[in-house]
DOLUMGU-973213 format. One record per residue: x, y, z of N, C-alpha, C, O in turn; residue in one letter. Coordinates in Angstrom, 2 decimals, decimal comma, m for minus. Example, Ala and Ser with C-alpha at 12.3 -4.5 7.8 and 13.67 -1.06 7.14 Angstrom:
<nodes>
n.x:13,19; n.y:m5,69; n.z:7,80; ca.x:12,30; ca.y:m4,50; ca.z:7,80; c.x:13,20; c.y:m3,30; c.z:7,80; o.x:14,24; o.y:m3,32; o.z:8,46; type:A
n.x:12,85; n.y:m2,25; n.z:7,08; ca.x:13,67; ca.y:m1,06; ca.z:7,14; c.x:12,90; c.y:0,03; c.z:7,87; o.x:13,41; o.y:1,14; o.z:8,04; type:S
</nodes>
This chain:
<nodes>
n.x:172,55; n.y:186,09; n.z:117,54; ca.x:170,95; ca.y:185,78; ca.z:117,25; c.x:170,99; c.y:184,47; c.z:118,14; o.x:172,00; o.y:183,84; o.z:118,44; type:M
n.x:169,94; n.y:184,25; n.z:118,42; ca.x:170,15; ca.y:183,04; ca.z:119,19; c.x:168,20; c.y:182,81; c.z:119,28; o.x:167,34; o.y:183,59; o.z:118,88; type:S
n.x:168,05; n.y:181,55; n.z:119,92; ca.x:166,72; ca.y:180,67; ca.z:120,37; c.x:166,71; c.y:181,31; c.z:121,60; o.x:167,74; o.y:181,64; o.z:122,19; type:I
n.x:164,99; n.y:181,58; n.z:122,21; ca.x:164,39; ca.y:182,15; ca.z:123,23; c.x:163,68; c.y:181,11; c.z:123,54; o.x:162,97; o.y:180,60; o.z:122,67; type:K
n.x:163,72; n.y:180,68; n.z:124,62; ca.x:162,68; ca.y:180,11; ca.z:125,23; c.x:161,27; c.y:180,62; c.z:125,73; o.x:160,97; o.y:181,64; o.z:126,34; type:V
n.x:160,54; n.y:179,60; n.z:125,29; ca.x:159,39; ca.y:180,38; ca.z:126,53; c.x:157,84; c.y:178,84; c.z:126,87; o.x:156,63; o.y:178,85; o.z:126,65; type:N
n.x:158,60; n.y:178,01; n.z:127,34; ca.x:157,95; ca.y:177,17; ca.z:127,35; c.x:157,39; c.y:177,95; c.z:129,41; o.x:156,30; o.y:177,73; o.z:129,95; type:L
n.x:158,33; n.y:178,62; n.z:129,91; ca.x:157,36; ca.y:178,97; ca.z:131,64; c.x:156,31; c.y:179,93; c.z:130,99; o.x:155,46; o.y:180,24; o.z:131,83; type:D
n.x:156,08; n.y:180,49; n.z:129,79; ca.x:154,74; ca.y:181,48; ca.z:129,10; c.x:153,30; c.y:180,38; c.z:128,56; o.x:152,13; o.y:180,49; o.z:128,90; type:M
n.x:153,93; n.y:179,33; n.z:127,63; ca.x:153,38; ca.y:178,56; ca.z:127,64; c.x:152,62; c.y:177,46; c.z:129,09; o.x:151,51; o.y:176,96; o.z:129,31; type:M
n.x:153,90; n.y:177,50; n.z:129,77; ca.x:153,26; ca.y:176,08; ca.z:131,02; c.x:152,33; c.y:177,31; c.z:131,82; o.x:151,28; o.y:176,81; o.z:132,22; type:M
n.x:152,39; n.y:178,31; n.z:132,06; ca.x:152,12; ca.y:179,36; ca.z:132,40; c.x:149,49; c.y:179,79; c.z:132,04; o.x:148,43; o.y:179,87; o.z:132,65; type:L
n.x:149,92; n.y:179,86; n.z:131,08; ca.x:149,23; ca.y:179,39; ca.z:129,70; c.x:148,09; c.y:179,01; c.z:129,75; o.x:146,93; o.y:179,40; o.z:129,91; type:K
n.x:148,76; n.y:178,01; n.z:129,56; ca.x:147,94; ca.y:176,18; ca.z:130,17; c.x:147,66; c.y:175,66; c.z:131,51; o.x:147,00; o.y:174,65; o.z:131,75; type:K
n.x:148,20; n.y:176,40; n.z:132,35; ca.x:147,68; ca.y:176,78; ca.z:134,65; c.x:148,76; c.y:174,83; c.z:134,33; o.x:148,45; o.y:173,72; o.z:134,76; type:G
n.x:149,56; n.y:175,10; n.z:133,76; ca.x:150,46; ca.y:173,94; ca.z:134,56; c.x:151,71; c.y:173,33; c.z:135,02; o.x:152,50; o.y:173,16; o.z:134,09; type:I
n.x:152,03; n.y:173,06; n.z:135,84; ca.x:152,49; ca.y:172,55; ca.z:136,84; c.x:154,45; c.y:172,26; c.z:136,15; o.x:154,41; o.y:171,32; o.z:135,35; type:S
n.x:155,59; n.y:172,69; n.z:136,26; ca.x:156,86; ca.y:172,05; ca.z:135,52; c.x:156,58; c.y:170,80; c.z:136,53; o.x:157,79; o.y:170,54; o.z:136,51; type:L
n.x:156,09; n.y:169,85; n.z:137,34; ca.x:156,40; ca.y:168,63; ca.z:138,09; c.x:155,43; c.y:168,28; c.z:137,30; o.x:155,57; o.y:167,21; o.z:136,71; type:K
n.x:154,57; n.y:168,83; n.z:137,15; ca.x:152,69; ca.y:167,86; ca.z:135,87; c.x:153,84; c.y:167,40; c.z:134,58; o.x:154,28; o.y:166,32; o.z:134,17; type:D
n.x:154,07; n.y:169,13; n.z:134,16; ca.x:154,20; ca.y:168,96; ca.z:133,00; c.x:155,65; c.y:167,05; c.z:132,73; o.x:155,65; o.y:166,00; o.z:132,09; type:L
n.x:156,66; n.y:167,88; n.z:133,85; ca.x:157,87; ca.y:166,96; ca.z:133,22; c.x:157,41; c.y:165,05; c.z:133,93; o.x:158,14; o.y:164,14; o.z:133,52; type:A
n.x:156,31; n.y:164,71; n.z:134,87; ca.x:155,70; ca.y:163,34; ca.z:134,52; c.x:154,71; c.y:163,88; c.z:134,15; o.x:153,92; o.y:164,38; o.z:134,94; type:N
n.x:154,54; n.y:163,89; n.z:132,78; ca.x:153,39; ca.y:164,11; ca.z:132,10; c.x:154,23; c.y:163,34; c.z:130,28; o.x:153,79; o.y:162,42; o.z:129,59; type:E
n.x:155,56; n.y:164,25; n.z:130,05; ca.x:156,02; ca.y:163,93; ca.z:128,86; c.x:157,25; c.y:162,75; c.z:130,03; o.x:158,42; o.y:163,01; o.z:129,74; type:I
n.x:157,20; n.y:162,04; n.z:130,75; ca.x:158,22; ca.y:161,49; ca.z:131,61; c.x:159,53; c.y:161,98; c.z:131,12; o.x:160,11; o.y:161,42; o.z:130,19; type:S
n.x:160,04; n.y:163,09; n.z:131,77; ca.x:161,04; ca.y:163,83; ca.z:131,71; c.x:162,02; c.y:164,15; c.z:133,39; o.x:161,32; o.y:164,01; o.z:134,40; type:I
n.x:163,21; n.y:164,46; n.z:133,58; ca.x:163,41; ca.y:164,61; ca.z:135,29; c.x:162,49; c.y:166,74; c.z:135,18; o.x:161,95; o.y:167,49; o.z:134,37; type:T
n.x:162,83; n.y:166,70; n.z:136,35; ca.x:161,92; ca.y:168,08; ca.z:136,38; c.x:163,49; c.y:168,77; c.z:136,27; o.x:163,62; o.y:169,93; o.z:135,88; type:N
n.x:164,56; n.y:168,00; n.z:136,63; ca.x:165,36; ca.y:169,14; ca.z:136,54; c.x:165,86; c.y:169,55; c.z:134,71; o.x:166,12; o.y:170,52; o.z:133,99; type:S
n.x:165,75; n.y:167,85; n.z:134,66; ca.x:165,54; ca.y:168,27; ca.z:132,99; c.x:165,39; c.y:169,42; c.z:132,39; o.x:166,03; o.y:170,41; o.z:132,01; type:N
n.x:163,90; n.y:168,79; n.z:132,44; ca.x:163,00; ca.y:170,15; ca.z:132,31; c.x:162,98; c.y:171,76; c.z:132,62; o.x:162,75; o.y:172,70; o.z:131,85; type:L
n.x:163,31; n.y:171,76; n.z:134,10; ca.x:163,59; ca.y:173,09; ca.z:134,03; c.x:165,14; c.y:173,68; c.z:133,49; o.x:165,43; o.y:174,75; o.z:132,96; type:S
n.x:165,47; n.y:173,21; n.z:133,63; ca.x:167,22; ca.y:173,61; ca.z:132,28; c.x:166,30; c.y:173,78; c.z:130,83; o.x:166,47; o.y:174,74; o.z:130,08; type:V
n.x:165,73; n.y:173,18; n.z:130,68; ca.x:165,00; ca.y:173,46; ca.z:129,37; c.x:163,94; c.y:175,12; c.z:129,47; o.x:163,81; o.y:176,12; o.z:128,76; type:L
n.x:163,54; n.y:174,76; n.z:130,41; ca.x:162,68; ca.y:176,40; ca.z:130,71; c.x:163,23; c.y:177,40; c.z:131,25; o.x:162,88; o.y:178,57; o.z:131,05; type:K
n.x:164,06; n.y:177,07; n.z:131,91; ca.x:165,06; ca.y:178,83; ca.z:132,04; c.x:165,70; c.y:178,46; c.z:131,14; o.x:166,87; o.y:178,35; o.z:131,51; type:T
n.x:165,56; n.y:178,19; n.z:130,08; ca.x:167,08; ca.y:178,22; ca.z:128,92; c.x:167,88; c.y:178,70; c.z:128,69; o.x:168,09; o.y:179,72; o.z:128,03; type:G
n.x:168,99; n.y:177,51; n.z:129,65; ca.x:169,84; ca.y:177,27; ca.z:129,86; c.x:170,47; c.y:175,44; c.z:128,75; o.x:171,57; o.y:174,92; o.z:128,66; type:K
n.x:169,43; n.y:175,15; n.z:128,31; ca.x:169,33; ca.y:173,83; ca.z:127,33; c.x:170,03; c.y:174,51; c.z:126,04; o.x:169,52; o.y:175,57; o.z:125,67; type:A
n.x:171,34; n.y:173,94; n.z:125,20; ca.x:172,21; ca.y:173,33; ca.z:124,67; c.x:171,37; c.y:173,08; c.z:123,49; o.x:171,47; o.y:173,74; o.z:122,46; type:K
n.x:170,58; n.y:172,14; n.z:123,65; ca.x:169,68; ca.y:171,46; ca.z:122,47; c.x:168,23; c.y:170,35; c.z:123,17; o.x:168,19; o.y:169,58; o.z:124,13; type:A
n.x:167,45; n.y:170,67; n.z:122,38; ca.x:166,46; ca.y:169,74; ca.z:122,34; c.x:166,05; c.y:168,75; c.z:121,83; o.x:165,90; o.y:168,77; o.z:120,61; type:I
n.x:165,79; n.y:167,80; n.z:122,42; ca.x:165,23; ca.y:165,95; ca.z:121,58; c.x:164,30; c.y:166,84; c.z:120,66; o.x:163,78; o.y:167,88; o.z:121,07; type:R
n.x:164,06; n.y:166,11; n.z:118,80; ca.x:162,71; ca.y:166,06; ca.z:118,22; c.x:161,63; c.y:165,98; c.z:119,74; o.x:160,91; o.y:166,71; o.z:120,41; type:F
n.x:162,02; n.y:164,80; n.z:119,70; ca.x:161,38; ca.y:163,51; ca.z:120,78; c.x:160,56; c.y:164,52; c.z:121,90; o.x:159,35; o.y:164,65; o.z:122,04; type:S
n.x:161,24; n.y:164,92; n.z:122,35; ca.x:160,67; ca.y:165,75; ca.z:123,97; c.x:160,04; c.y:167,08; c.z:123,05; o.x:159,77; o.y:167,89; o.z:123,93; type:T
n.x:159,85; n.y:167,43; n.z:122,31; ca.x:159,47; ca.y:168,90; ca.z:122,03; c.x:158,19; c.y:168,67; c.z:121,85; o.x:157,26; o.y:169,31; o.z:122,34; type:L
n.x:158,12; n.y:167,51; n.z:120,97; ca.x:156,88; ca.y:166,53; ca.z:120,65; c.x:156,27; c.y:166,29; c.z:121,49; o.x:155,10; o.y:166,66; o.z:121,43; type:N
n.x:156,56; n.y:165,83; n.z:122,24; ca.x:155,78; ca.y:165,79; ca.z:123,63; c.x:155,10; c.y:166,76; c.z:124,60; o.x:154,00; o.y:166,69; o.z:125,14; type:D
n.x:156,02; n.y:167,62; n.z:124,65; ca.x:155,51; ca.y:169,13; ca.z:125,67; c.x:154,66; c.y:169,72; c.z:124,38; o.x:153,65; o.y:170,41; o.z:124,55; type:I
n.x:155,21; n.y:169,32; n.z:122,93; ca.x:153,82; ca.y:170,54; ca.z:122,12; c.x:152,49; c.y:169,26; c.z:122,60; o.x:151,49; o.y:169,72; o.z:122,05; type:C
n.x:152,24; n.y:168,50; n.z:123,02; ca.x:151,82; ca.y:167,52; ca.z:122,82; c.x:150,83; c.y:167,60; c.z:123,89; o.x:149,68; o.y:167,24; o.z:123,66; type:K
n.x:151,21; n.y:168,08; n.z:125,17; ca.x:150,56; ca.y:167,81; ca.z:127,11; c.x:150,48; c.y:169,23; c.z:127,37; o.x:150,14; o.y:169,72; o.z:128,44; type:A
n.x:151,05; n.y:170,29; n.z:125,66; ca.x:150,77; ca.y:172,01; ca.z:126,22; c.x:149,62; c.y:171,97; c.z:124,65; o.x:148,85; o.y:172,93; o.z:124,69; type:L
n.x:149,48; n.y:171,36; n.z:123,78; ca.x:148,87; ca.y:171,67; ca.z:122,60; c.x:149,01; c.y:173,21; c.z:121,93; o.x:148,57; o.y:174,36; o.z:121,91; type:D
n.x:149,93; n.y:172,30; n.z:121,45; ca.x:150,40; ca.y:173,55; ca.z:120,77; c.x:151,60; c.y:173,47; c.z:120,26; o.x:152,24; o.y:172,58; o.z:120,80; type:C
n.x:152,37; n.y:174,23; n.z:119,16; ca.x:152,75; ca.y:174,51; ca.z:118,26; c.x:154,11; c.y:174,59; c.z:118,41; o.x:154,23; o.y:175,45; o.z:119,28; type:Q
n.x:155,11; n.y:174,25; n.z:118,13; ca.x:157,35; ca.y:174,48; ca.z:118,55; c.x:157,14; c.y:175,15; c.z:118,34; o.x:157,33; o.y:175,67; o.z:119,43; type:P
n.x:156,49; n.y:176,67; n.z:117,18; ca.x:157,30; ca.y:177,73; ca.z:117,85; c.x:156,19; c.y:178,15; c.z:118,76; o.x:156,49; o.y:179,34; o.z:118,83; type:G
n.x:155,49; n.y:178,07; n.z:119,24; ca.x:154,89; ca.y:178,75; ca.z:120,80; c.x:155,77; c.y:178,70; c.z:121,81; o.x:155,86; o.y:179,68; o.z:122,55; type:D
n.x:156,63; n.y:177,48; n.z:122,02; ca.x:157,73; ca.y:177,50; ca.z:122,52; c.x:159,16; c.y:178,07; c.z:122,55; o.x:159,75; o.y:178,62; o.z:123,47; type:I
n.x:159,61; n.y:177,76; n.z:121,12; ca.x:160,81; ca.y:178,51; ca.z:120,46; c.x:160,89; c.y:178,94; c.z:120,20; o.x:160,37; o.y:178,64; o.z:119,12; type:L
n.x:161,66; n.y:181,06; n.z:119,97; ca.x:161,26; ca.y:181,60; ca.z:119,00; c.x:163,17; c.y:182,39; c.z:118,71; o.x:163,98; o.y:182,45; o.z:119,64; type:E
n.x:163,40; n.y:182,76; n.z:117,64; ca.x:164,44; ca.y:182,87; ca.z:117,42; c.x:164,32; c.y:184,39; c.z:117,76; o.x:163,17; o.y:184,83; o.z:117,85; type:Y
n.x:165,47; n.y:185,31; n.z:117,97; ca.x:165,67; ca.y:186,95; ca.z:118,88; c.x:166,61; c.y:187,51; c.z:118,16; o.x:167,57; o.y:187,61; o.z:118,93; type:V
n.x:166,94; n.y:187,98; n.z:117,05; ca.x:168,61; ca.y:188,59; ca.z:116,39; c.x:168,64; c.y:189,08; c.z:117,55; o.x:167,65; o.y:189,30; o.z:118,25; type:D
n.x:169,91; n.y:189,31; n.z:117,87; ca.x:170,97; ca.y:189,87; ca.z:119,16; c.x:171,42; c.y:191,20; c.z:118,28; o.x:172,06; o.y:191,94; o.z:119,02; type:D
n.x:171,32; n.y:191,62; n.z:117,23; ca.x:171,61; ca.y:192,26; ca.z:116,09; c.x:173,18; c.y:192,42; c.z:116,00; o.x:173,62; o.y:193,54; o.z:115,73; type:G
n.x:174,23; n.y:191,16; n.z:116,25; ca.x:174,82; ca.y:190,76; ca.z:116,09; c.x:174,78; c.y:190,84; c.z:113,82; o.x:173,87; o.y:190,95; o.z:113,01; type:E
n.x:176,19; n.y:190,70; n.z:113,71; ca.x:175,86; ca.y:191,04; ca.z:111,98; c.x:177,52; c.y:189,31; c.z:112,08; o.x:178,34; o.y:188,78; o.z:112,82; type:T
n.x:176,86; n.y:189,29; n.z:110,58; ca.x:178,42; ca.y:188,04; ca.z:110,33; c.x:179,24; c.y:189,18; c.z:109,53; o.x:178,63; o.y:190,22; o.z:109,26; type:T
n.x:180,43; n.y:189,05; n.z:109,19; ca.x:180,85; ca.y:190,01; ca.z:108,39; c.x:181,92; c.y:188,37; c.z:107,28; o.x:182,71; o.y:187,56; o.z:107,75; type:E
n.x:181,30; n.y:188,54; n.z:105,44; ca.x:181,77; ca.y:188,27; ca.z:105,05; c.x:182,41; c.y:188,78; c.z:104,14; o.x:182,11; o.y:189,71; o.z:103,38; type:I
n.x:184,27; n.y:187,47; n.z:104,32; ca.x:184,97; ca.y:187,80; ca.z:103,86; c.x:185,83; c.y:187,37; c.z:102,40; o.x:186,80; o.y:188,04; o.z:102,04; type:L
</nodes>
């Protein structure tokens, strides 16, 4: 199981660049890029809140649960 980040799709849909979004939510371009490419291990709720406010979207528009087909065996 994993979380897929769809930030790039939302940015494209809203017509906002990485640089403009980073400036609007007061985050560095590199930190936003790490999130956008799905390489981030975590995200602060305050950052997620700021992104959703700037893009006028819901957290579920940005983050998606994907079942990798892994099963967990209970012993």
